VMD Tcl script that draws the C-alpha trace (Angstrom):
set ca {
  {143.65 117.92 37.48}
  {144.34 116.06 40.75}
  {141.09 113.97 40.77}
  {141.73 112.94 37.19}
  {145.24 111.73 38.08}
  {144.11 109.78 41.12}
  {141.36 108.15 39.11}
  {144.02 106.26 37.18}
  {145.51 104.93 40.39}
  {142.12 104.09 42.02}
  {141.15 101.89 39.12}
  {144.55 100.33 38.42}
  {144.22 96.54 39.12}
  {147.92 96.01 39.64}
  {148.05 98.65 42.36}
  {144.63 98.41 44.02}
  {144.29 94.61 44.24}
  {147.08 94.17 46.83}
  {146.02 97.32 48.68}
  {142.42 96.04 48.90}
  {143.64 92.63 50.08}
  {145.79 94.17 52.82}
  {142.94 96.49 53.86}
  {140.54 93.53 54.08}
  {143.00 91.62 56.24}
  {143.40 94.61 58.55}
  {139.61 94.97 58.83}
  {139.20 91.27 59.64}
  {141.95 91.53 62.22}
  {140.18 94.50 63.78}
  {136.89 92.57 63.90}
  {138.60 89.60 65.51}
  {140.30 91.87 68.04}
  {136.96 93.60 68.84}
  {135.20 90.25 69.24}
  {137.92 88.94 71.58}
  {137.80 92.21 73.51}
  {134.00 92.19 73.78}
  {133.52 88.46 74.31}
  {133.98 88.57 78.11}
  {131.30 91.27 78.26}
  {128.91 89.15 76.16}
  {129.65 86.09 78.26}
  {129.25 88.04 81.50}
  {125.92 89.45 80.28}
  {124.70 85.98 79.33}
  {125.52 84.43 82.69}
  {124.29 87.44 84.69}
  {121.03 87.82 82.76}
  {119.03 85.87 85.41}
  {120.27 88.35 88.03}
  {119.67 91.36 85.79}
  {116.11 90.20 85.25}
  {115.67 90.16 89.01}
  {116.43 93.81 89.66}
  {113.10 93.85 91.50}
  {115.03 92.24 94.36}
  {116.21 95.79 95.09}
  {112.59 96.76 95.83}
  {111.90 93.56 97.74}
  {114.95 93.52 100.01}
  {116.70 96.92 100.05}
  {113.80 99.35 99.71}
  {112.12 98.32 103.02}
  {115.29 99.22 104.96}
  {115.63 102.34 107.07}
  {117.83 103.93 104.43}
  {115.21 103.25 101.76}
  {112.56 104.82 103.96}
  {114.66 107.92 104.58}
  {115.40 108.37 100.87}
  {111.79 108.01 99.72}
  {110.22 110.10 102.45}
  {112.82 112.86 102.06}
  {112.47 113.05 98.29}
  {108.66 112.85 98.42}
  {108.42 115.57 101.05}
  {110.87 117.80 99.18}
  {108.99 117.49 95.89}
  {105.57 117.87 97.53}
  {106.76 120.97 99.38}
  {108.13 122.55 96.21}
  {105.04 121.72 94.15}
  {102.15 122.15 96.58}
  {103.02 123.70 99.92}
  {104.56 126.92 98.63}
  {101.38 127.87 96.80}
  {99.87 131.34 96.91}
  {96.95 132.43 99.08}
  {93.56 131.22 97.96}
  {94.85 127.79 96.92}
  {91.85 125.46 97.12}
  {94.18 122.44 97.27}
  {95.26 123.62 100.76}
  {98.82 122.45 100.18}
  {97.87 118.91 99.04}
  {98.16 117.46 95.55}
  {94.36 117.60 95.07}
  {91.35 119.41 96.44}
  {89.63 116.90 98.68}
  {88.54 118.35 102.02}
  {85.03 119.13 100.77}
  {84.49 115.70 99.22}
  {83.05 112.66 100.96}
  {81.13 109.51 100.00}
  {78.00 108.78 102.00}
  {77.84 105.07 102.82}
  {75.00 105.10 105.36}
  {72.94 108.33 105.54}
  {73.86 110.48 108.54}
  {76.12 107.72 109.93}
  {79.03 106.53 107.78}
  {81.26 108.49 105.38}
  {84.53 108.00 103.49}
  {86.93 110.91 102.99}
  {90.02 110.88 100.71}
  {93.37 111.79 102.29}
  {95.84 113.02 99.61}
  {99.45 112.55 100.68}
  {102.88 113.21 99.15}
  {102.84 113.61 95.34}
  {100.02 111.27 94.34}
  {99.22 108.94 97.26}
  {95.65 108.62 98.51}
  {94.71 107.34 101.96}
  {91.17 107.14 103.28}
  {89.31 108.12 106.42}
  {86.23 106.03 107.29}
  {84.12 108.03 109.75}
  {81.28 106.61 111.85}
  {78.96 109.17 113.43}
  {76.93 108.44 116.55}
  {73.27 107.72 115.97}
  {70.95 110.62 116.77}
  {68.58 109.66 119.56}
  {65.53 111.56 120.67}
  {64.50 111.57 124.33}
  {61.50 113.18 125.97}
  {62.05 115.72 128.72}
  {58.96 116.53 130.86}
  {58.80 119.92 132.57}
  {56.06 120.76 135.12}
  {54.78 124.18 136.13}
  {55.03 125.12 139.81}
  {51.27 124.58 140.17}
  {51.70 121.00 139.00}
  {48.60 121.03 136.82}
  {50.24 121.82 133.45}
  {53.07 119.92 131.80}
  {55.14 120.89 128.77}
  {56.90 118.19 126.73}
  {60.06 119.00 124.74}
  {62.48 116.84 122.71}
  {66.18 117.14 122.21}
  {68.88 115.10 120.48}
  {71.18 113.16 122.75}
  {74.23 111.56 121.07}
  {77.25 109.65 122.27}
  {80.10 112.12 122.47}
  {82.58 110.49 120.11}
  {83.03 110.17 116.37}
  {85.11 107.03 115.69}
  {87.17 106.41 112.58}
  {89.59 104.19 110.65}
  {92.45 105.34 108.42}
  {93.47 103.25 105.40}
  {97.16 103.83 104.54}
  {98.92 106.52 106.55}
  {102.07 107.45 104.64}
  {102.44 111.05 105.76}
  {101.33 111.64 109.35}
  {101.55 115.44 109.13}
  {99.25 115.48 106.08}
  {96.79 113.10 107.76}
  {96.69 115.17 110.96}
  {96.00 118.32 108.95}
  {93.22 116.49 107.13}
  {91.62 115.34 110.38}
  {91.44 118.93 111.60}
  {90.09 120.29 108.29}
  {87.50 117.52 107.88}
  {86.31 118.03 111.43}
  {85.93 121.78 110.85}
  {84.15 121.48 107.48}
  {81.88 118.47 108.04}
  {81.45 117.68 111.73}
  {81.07 120.97 113.64}
  {84.69 120.78 114.82}
  {84.04 117.67 116.87}
  {87.15 115.58 117.41}
  {87.52 112.51 115.19}
  {88.85 109.62 117.29}
  {90.98 107.36 115.06}
  {91.02 103.90 116.59}
  {92.68 101.86 113.81}
  {94.99 102.15 110.81}
  {94.76 99.59 108.00}
  {97.95 99.25 105.94}
  {97.56 97.64 102.53}
  {101.27 96.81 102.21}
  {104.68 97.63 103.65}
  {105.94 100.32 101.25}
  {106.93 103.53 103.00}
  {104.61 105.84 101.07}
  {101.73 103.87 102.66}
  {103.13 103.19 106.15}
  {105.72 105.83 107.10}
  {103.20 107.73 109.23}
  {102.10 104.81 111.41}
  {104.58 105.28 114.24}
  {104.20 109.05 114.15}
  {100.46 108.63 114.69}
  {101.20 106.37 117.67}
  {103.46 109.07 119.15}
  {101.19 112.04 118.47}
  {99.45 113.27 121.62}
  {96.19 113.90 119.75}
  {95.83 110.43 118.21}
  {97.85 108.14 120.51}
  {95.21 107.74 123.29}
  {92.61 106.33 120.87}
  {94.79 104.52 118.33}
  {94.90 100.89 119.45}
  {95.19 98.83 116.25}
  {97.52 99.00 113.26}
  {96.77 96.22 110.77}
  {99.09 94.71 108.19}
  {99.68 91.46 106.37}
  {101.14 88.73 108.54}
  {104.20 88.34 106.29}
  {104.71 92.10 105.84}
  {106.95 94.21 108.05}
  {104.48 97.06 108.46}
  {105.85 99.73 110.84}
  {104.00 99.79 114.14}
  {101.83 96.81 113.20}
  {100.27 95.11 116.22}
  {97.41 93.26 114.51}
  {98.56 90.85 111.79}
  {95.83 89.80 109.37}
  {95.50 86.70 107.23}
  {93.49 86.02 104.12}
  {89.77 86.05 104.96}
  {90.02 87.73 108.38}
  {87.15 90.00 109.43}
  {88.59 93.02 111.22}
  {87.53 94.37 114.63}
  {85.96 97.78 114.04}
  {85.89 100.93 116.18}
  {83.20 101.52 118.75}
  {82.50 103.85 121.61}
  {79.37 103.60 123.71}
  {76.42 103.20 121.37}
  {78.44 104.20 118.31}
  {79.42 100.82 116.84}
  {80.84 100.72 113.34}
  {80.41 96.95 113.06}
  {76.63 97.40 113.19}
  {76.85 99.19 109.83}
  {79.67 97.51 107.91}
  {82.16 94.67 107.88}
  {85.71 94.79 106.53}
  {87.39 91.65 105.20}
  {91.10 91.24 104.51}
  {91.79 89.69 101.10}
  {95.36 88.59 100.36}
  {96.55 89.86 96.97}
  {100.24 88.87 96.79}
  {101.98 90.36 93.75}
  {102.97 93.99 94.34}
  {104.36 92.74 97.64}
  {104.28 89.20 99.00}
  {101.90 90.09 101.82}
  {99.80 92.78 100.17}
  {96.25 93.04 101.54}
  {93.15 94.51 99.93}
  {90.38 95.51 102.32}
  {86.79 94.95 101.19}
  {84.17 96.97 103.04}
  {80.57 95.77 102.76}
  {77.34 97.08 104.23}
  {75.60 94.92 106.77}
  {72.39 93.40 105.33}
  {70.10 95.60 107.43}
  {71.61 98.72 105.84}
  {71.56 97.68 102.18}
  {69.41 100.03 100.17}
  {68.07 99.83 96.66}
  {70.69 102.23 95.29}
  {73.48 102.08 97.88}
  {77.00 100.94 97.09}
  {77.45 97.19 97.55}
  {81.16 97.24 98.32}
  {84.21 99.49 98.67}
  {87.52 98.04 97.50}
  {90.58 99.51 99.24}
  {93.26 97.98 97.04}
  {96.42 99.96 97.81}
  {98.89 99.41 94.96}
  {97.19 96.28 93.60}
  {94.40 97.85 91.52}
  {94.57 101.43 90.27}
  {91.98 103.30 88.30}
  {92.93 102.50 84.67}
  {95.81 100.21 85.64}
  {97.60 98.12 88.25}
  {100.66 98.17 90.43}
  {103.99 96.64 89.47}
  {104.29 92.96 90.61}
  {107.60 93.50 92.42}
  {107.30 90.35 94.54}
  {105.67 87.92 92.13}
  {107.42 85.18 90.17}
  {109.43 86.33 87.17}
  {108.55 85.56 83.56}
  {110.47 87.76 81.12}
  {108.63 88.58 77.92}
  {105.37 87.13 79.16}
  {103.12 89.03 76.74}
  {105.11 88.13 73.63}
  {105.42 84.46 74.61}
  {101.69 83.97 75.17}
  {100.96 83.72 71.44}
  {103.67 81.08 70.96}
  {102.66 78.66 73.71}
  {100.96 75.35 73.00}
  {98.80 72.77 74.74}
  {101.81 71.26 76.54}
  {103.36 74.58 77.71}
  {103.72 75.33 81.40}
  {101.43 78.09 82.66}
  {103.20 80.49 85.02}
  {100.04 81.88 86.58}
  {101.89 83.45 89.53}
  {104.32 85.45 87.42}
  {104.35 89.07 86.37}
  {101.13 90.39 84.78}
  {99.33 87.06 85.26}
  {99.78 87.39 89.04}
  {98.11 90.80 88.92}
  {95.17 89.44 86.91}
  {94.63 86.71 89.50}
  {94.56 89.37 92.21}
  {91.99 91.35 90.20}
  {89.85 88.23 89.93}
  {90.17 87.46 93.63}
  {89.01 90.95 94.60}
  {86.03 90.66 92.24}
  {85.04 87.21 93.47}
  {85.23 88.26 97.13}
  {83.70 91.71 96.73}
  {80.12 90.58 97.30}
  {78.68 88.64 100.17}
  {76.75 85.67 98.73}
  {75.26 84.28 95.58}
  {72.16 86.40 96.26}
  {74.13 89.61 95.78}
  {73.62 91.11 92.32}
  {77.11 90.56 90.95}
  {76.24 92.22 87.65}
  {75.71 95.62 89.32}
  {79.36 96.62 89.16}
  {78.46 100.31 89.08}
  {77.79 99.84 92.81}
  {81.25 98.44 93.54}
  {83.57 101.38 94.16}
  {87.35 101.27 93.81}
  {89.52 103.07 96.38}
  {93.09 102.87 94.99}
  {96.28 103.93 96.73}
  {97.45 106.44 94.10}
  {96.04 109.08 91.77}
  {97.62 107.77 88.55}
  {94.51 107.92 86.34}
  {95.71 110.52 83.85}
  {99.14 108.98 83.34}
  {97.81 105.43 82.99}
  {95.13 106.47 80.49}
  {97.60 108.45 78.40}
  {99.87 105.40 78.11}
  {96.98 103.40 76.66}
  {96.40 105.93 73.89}
  {99.96 106.39 72.57}
  {100.67 104.82 69.20}
  {103.71 102.91 70.50}
  {101.58 100.85 72.89}
  {101.11 97.60 70.97}
  {99.93 95.36 73.80}
  {96.85 93.26 73.12}
  {94.88 95.18 75.73}
  {95.39 98.44 73.84}
  {94.70 97.22 70.29}
  {91.45 99.10 70.00}
  {90.25 97.24 66.92}
  {89.73 94.23 69.22}
  {87.26 96.12 71.41}
  {83.88 97.72 70.98}
  {83.53 101.43 70.10}
  {81.96 101.99 73.51}
  {85.12 100.75 75.26}
  {87.34 103.06 73.21}
  {85.13 106.13 73.61}
  {84.73 105.59 77.36}
  {88.51 105.40 77.72}
  {89.08 108.53 75.65}
  {86.31 110.52 77.33}
  {87.53 109.57 80.81}
  {91.05 110.58 79.79}
  {89.67 114.00 78.87}
  {87.88 114.22 82.24}
  {91.06 113.37 84.18}
  {93.07 115.81 82.07}
  {90.56 118.55 82.81}
  {90.50 117.84 86.56}
  {94.28 117.76 86.74}
  {94.67 121.03 84.81}
  {92.32 123.09 86.98}
  {94.00 126.19 88.46}
  {94.88 126.55 92.13}
  {92.02 129.00 92.58}
  {89.64 126.15 91.72}
  {91.66 123.19 92.97}
  {92.71 120.02 91.19}
  {90.09 117.31 91.58}
  {90.59 113.59 92.19}
  {89.64 111.15 89.43}
  {90.47 107.81 91.05}
  {88.48 108.31 94.27}
  {85.42 106.04 94.24}
  {85.79 104.91 90.63}
  {82.97 102.42 89.86}
  {84.09 98.98 88.69}
  {81.63 99.27 85.77}
  {83.79 102.12 84.45}
  {87.01 100.23 85.18}
  {85.77 97.38 82.97}
  {86.25 99.73 80.01}
  {89.21 101.91 80.96}
  {91.41 99.40 82.82}
  {93.50 97.19 80.48}
  {93.65 94.41 83.07}
  {89.87 94.18 83.26}
  {89.69 94.29 79.45}
  {92.14 91.41 79.30}
  {90.13 89.43 81.85}
  {86.93 90.00 79.89}
  {88.60 88.66 76.74}
  {89.79 85.63 78.67}
  {86.27 85.09 80.00}
  {84.90 85.15 76.44}
  {87.49 82.51 75.48}
  {86.35 80.30 78.39}
  {82.66 80.54 77.49}
  {83.31 79.85 73.80}
  {85.41 76.82 74.71}
  {82.78 75.47 77.13}
  {80.01 75.84 74.54}
  {82.19 74.10 71.93}
  {82.95 71.28 74.41}
  {79.28 70.92 75.32}
  {78.22 70.71 71.69}
  {80.80 68.14 70.58}
  {82.20 66.26 73.58}
  {79.89 66.40 76.61}
  {78.65 62.95 77.65}
  {75.49 64.45 79.15}
  {73.82 67.47 77.60}
  {72.36 70.27 79.70}
  {68.57 70.01 79.48}
  {66.60 72.69 77.70}
  {64.42 73.39 80.74}
  {66.56 74.28 83.75}
  {65.35 74.13 87.35}
  {64.99 77.41 89.30}
  {68.21 76.61 91.19}
  {70.33 77.92 88.34}
  {68.57 81.28 88.36}
  {69.63 81.84 91.99}
  {72.88 83.41 90.79}
  {70.89 86.25 89.26}
  {68.63 86.95 92.24}
  {68.73 90.54 93.42}
  {69.08 90.94 97.15}
  {66.59 93.80 97.04}
  {64.01 91.95 95.01}
  {63.72 88.97 97.31}
  {63.23 91.18 100.34}
  {66.12 89.80 102.39}
  {68.53 92.04 104.19}
  {66.45 95.15 103.94}
  {65.75 97.59 106.72}
  {62.36 99.27 106.21}
  {63.67 102.49 107.72}
  {66.20 102.71 104.87}
  {63.96 101.46 102.06}
  {64.03 104.91 100.46}
  {67.52 106.32 100.04}
  {67.80 109.96 101.06}
  {71.25 111.37 100.43}
  {72.50 114.25 102.54}
  {72.29 117.45 100.52}
  {75.52 119.02 99.29}
  {76.47 122.67 99.64}
  {79.39 124.89 98.74}
  {81.68 123.47 101.42}
  {80.35 119.89 101.65}
  {80.25 117.74 98.51}
  {78.41 114.57 99.46}
  {78.53 111.81 96.84}
  {76.95 108.37 96.60}
  {77.26 105.41 94.23}
  {74.79 106.93 91.75}
  {76.79 110.18 91.54}
  {80.06 108.37 90.96}
  {78.60 106.06 88.30}
  {77.02 108.92 86.35}
  {78.82 109.24 82.98}
  {80.11 112.63 81.85}
  {79.83 111.88 78.12}
  {77.58 109.63 76.06}
  {78.52 108.50 72.55}
  {76.01 107.53 69.85}
  {76.05 106.73 66.16}
  {75.08 109.92 64.32}
  {72.75 108.09 61.94}
  {70.82 106.55 64.84}
  {70.43 109.91 66.55}
  {69.41 111.68 63.32}
  {66.80 109.01 62.65}
  {65.23 109.47 66.10}
  {65.22 113.25 65.65}
  {63.58 112.96 62.22}
  {60.86 110.59 63.45}
  {60.13 112.84 66.43}
  {59.83 115.85 64.13}
  {57.49 113.95 61.82}
  {55.37 112.82 64.74}
  {56.05 109.13 64.13}
  {57.33 108.67 67.69}
  {55.78 109.65 70.98}
  {58.00 111.14 73.67}
  {57.93 107.82 75.53}
  {58.94 105.89 72.42}
  {61.65 108.42 71.65}
  {63.12 108.08 75.13}
  {63.11 104.29 74.78}
  {64.80 104.50 71.38}
  {67.49 106.80 72.75}
  {68.20 104.33 75.55}
  {68.46 101.45 73.10}
  {70.79 103.16 70.59}
  {73.32 103.77 73.37}
  {73.78 100.00 73.57}
  {74.68 99.62 69.89}
  {78.23 100.80 70.54}
  {78.80 97.75 72.74}
  {79.05 95.52 69.67}
  {82.47 95.01 68.11}
  {82.82 96.35 64.58}
  {85.83 94.12 63.74}
  {85.56 90.42 64.47}
  {87.13 87.20 63.27}
  {85.00 84.79 61.32}
  {85.24 81.30 62.86}
  {86.42 78.50 60.61}
  {83.64 75.86 60.50}
  {84.17 72.17 61.24}
  {87.61 72.62 62.78}
  {89.00 71.75 66.19}
  {90.76 74.39 68.30}
  {94.49 74.73 67.68}
  {97.11 73.96 70.30}
  {97.56 77.69 70.88}
  {93.82 78.21 71.32}
  {93.71 75.38 73.87}
  {96.60 76.99 75.76}
  {94.78 80.34 75.85}
  {91.67 78.61 77.20}
  {93.64 76.84 79.94}
  {95.45 80.05 80.81}
  {92.11 81.85 81.12}
  {90.79 79.12 83.45}
  {93.92 79.38 85.61}
  {93.73 83.16 85.89}
  {89.98 83.62 86.35}
  {89.19 80.42 88.21}
  {91.95 80.18 90.80}
  {92.99 82.27 93.79}
  {96.44 83.89 94.00}
  {99.11 81.62 95.42}
  {101.64 82.54 98.07}
  {105.22 83.30 97.09}
  {106.64 80.56 99.36}
  {105.34 77.60 101.35}
  {105.88 79.45 104.62}
  {103.86 82.40 103.29}
  {101.13 79.94 102.30}
  {100.80 78.66 105.85}
  {100.92 82.09 107.46}
  {98.60 83.89 105.02}
  {96.14 80.98 104.50}
  {96.82 80.97 100.77}
  {97.26 78.12 98.27}
  {100.90 76.99 98.04}
  {102.97 77.99 95.00}
  {102.88 75.75 91.92}
  {106.24 75.66 90.16}
  {106.75 73.22 87.29}
  {103.47 71.36 87.13}
  {100.78 73.84 86.15}
  {98.33 70.93 85.80}
  {98.15 71.03 89.62}
  {96.68 74.54 89.72}
  {93.43 74.38 91.68}
  {90.49 75.87 89.76}
  {87.30 76.76 91.62}
  {83.93 76.59 89.91}
  {82.35 79.15 92.22}
  {85.31 81.50 91.84}
  {85.11 81.27 88.06}
  {81.35 81.89 87.94}
  {81.60 84.86 90.32}
  {84.35 86.49 88.24}
  {82.49 85.89 84.96}
  {79.39 87.49 86.44}
  {81.31 90.54 87.66}
  {82.81 90.87 84.19}
  {79.28 91.01 82.79}
  {79.62 87.78 80.78}
  {76.93 85.81 82.62}
  {73.58 87.55 82.73}
  {70.00 86.31 82.86}
  {69.31 88.06 79.54}
  {72.24 86.38 77.70}
  {71.48 82.77 78.58}
  {73.59 82.97 81.75}
  {71.78 80.17 83.65}
  {72.38 77.75 80.80}
  {76.08 78.67 80.64}
  {76.37 78.11 84.39}
  {74.79 74.69 83.96}
  {77.40 73.90 81.28}
  {80.19 74.94 83.66}
  {78.76 72.57 86.29}
  {78.69 69.80 83.70}
  {82.34 70.44 82.76}
  {83.32 70.10 86.42}
  {81.19 67.00 86.88}
  {82.71 65.14 83.93}
  {86.24 66.31 84.79}
  {85.81 64.87 88.29}
  {84.39 61.60 86.95}
  {87.37 61.23 84.61}
  {89.97 62.13 87.24}
  {91.87 59.19 88.78}
  {92.54 61.15 91.97}
  {89.23 62.91 92.68}
  {86.52 60.97 94.52}
  {82.95 62.17 94.82}
  {79.63 60.97 96.14}
  {77.54 63.44 94.14}
  {74.50 62.29 92.26}
  {74.90 61.64 88.56}
  {73.06 63.72 86.00}
  {70.45 65.12 88.36}
  {70.52 68.86 87.81}
  {67.81 69.49 90.41}
  {69.98 68.27 93.30}
  {73.04 70.39 92.62}
  {73.79 72.82 95.44}
  {75.36 75.88 93.88}
  {76.97 76.96 97.15}
  {78.28 73.56 98.24}
  {82.04 73.12 98.68}
  {81.99 69.51 97.46}
  {83.28 69.17 93.91}
  {83.97 72.89 93.69}
  {87.72 72.58 93.08}
  {89.44 70.51 90.42}
  {92.97 70.42 89.07}
  {93.62 72.29 85.86}
  {94.99 69.05 84.44}
  {91.61 67.35 84.94}
  {89.94 70.10 82.91}
  {92.72 69.91 80.35}
  {92.27 66.27 79.48}
}
mol new
graphics top color blue
foreach p $ca { graphics top sphere $p radius 0.5 }
foreach p [lrange $ca 0 end-1] q [lrange $ca 1 end] { graphics top cylinder $p $q radius 0.2 }
display resetview
């Protein structure tokens, strides 16, 4: 009865029209009041947005303070103690976040080894151990009659094992490791640590430096603590600049510098003075299957990811803006993710010694990151909400996707192992060949490299004033020479690699072990066809093995590709992407400030005029080779000749660049010469 009565009132125009009008006015008044009330907040947010976008200043300026150190170390120790150190008896992790004491990488047989040093919740430091060389001497004993002599031999060695630590965040954990490693691997001989290399200033990598200097066991030998010259590394007494070769430990006849060299490479992004340390074998100790380089990258390069660029330039929404930029847009190559990609390229370009090094053998370049983040970083790539270009799997080959997924399963398995077995490290010694597939930054760089090569071939076909000749001189094939094929840098005593055997308590790995895949993916139809032909006797065992090797490569081809539009010029956006790729892959990282540039020996920052970015031909070629885009099988020498021609014509057209190089004579070009190696991005642009 009541709803029926009110219906008459609700639909009565004479009554409801004024009520609706008054209600509308009240609602408008409320909206106006809310807008006036909220307007100061909107205005404040608008004017403070530049400061809000720079919250990383907290990390740059407040985190390095003593209070920041106390907070991080206290929280990290508390969490590590609750998670790892209160474990039951029989824990194979020994109170660390991963089982590592048994594991080591053999760099030089019987002489040089690398051990991981798990610290805190997920940090990894490294111990580089150099053993004294075993020497045999002859001892002659005579009988009392003097007419008979007996000759015996014994090993005489210098008494000390010398070592370097890379990143000492937790001194107590490192000291425990030194004792355990000595007991398990080196007959309880003392390991004399003579140097600590700090990759950057953050406390989880440096908080243990001063404690090691105060400790009575390590203080007498520890003479050098290295850090970037613009970093405030605790206890640092040896400040390194970009390109410095470090003094290495020695005692008596045990000299580490006879076996390896370590170069400091400035990678400013995570912090302004971040340093990556590249360890290379000396030429006399290079072997046919030894690792070519070890990349200690701290928080710059992780397995399957990268560190946060806390102290790089800021460019909000960089990924989304990239697809909207045009030919005339400014390239902020030192900002955000771009800064990290430049650091990746710098490490790749500097990882090998000379042009004669086989840059395409990236399975022999081993990554030594500062954290065990592999599982978390891989899982982020596989979630459906990740829409970044580097994780749109349709843009990549099936092999790239399956390698990422299979490695995620491996890391998940190693992380889930019980305490009675021990959790195993996944990031330790990760080969760069694997990182090319599972690391989104390397995938992005490879895509950029493909853009560069497509653009250069398009330019050569339509615009080059001088065409690269069909028959190239041998000079251009020098980039693909293998250091072991030409006989240089090879010690006959190490011509056959003989790895130290592993046992239950000593797990000795080498580059071949670390590069060995756990899973292999094939197309079912290809495999079934090989099986059928083997059963029918159409294939010999040799032919079957060859077919199986070849079908593995089929997954490298993309299954989704864009069809190029014929007879069209590149769009403004395509030109921008090509220029961006040249800036990121062809130039070294720049310093954050002019003063940093002078102190770190880095290029100065480029602010508004991205045309002034210096692009190096050699740097670009080295990075493209490490990315696997320039190979002798895929017309690499001809592509390198085209790159040289681009540089030559850009220099000839530049009003500011002067050169005395010969014109058009490909036989006289010196691939290692500094002359004409660097041009401005603007010269390449126009």
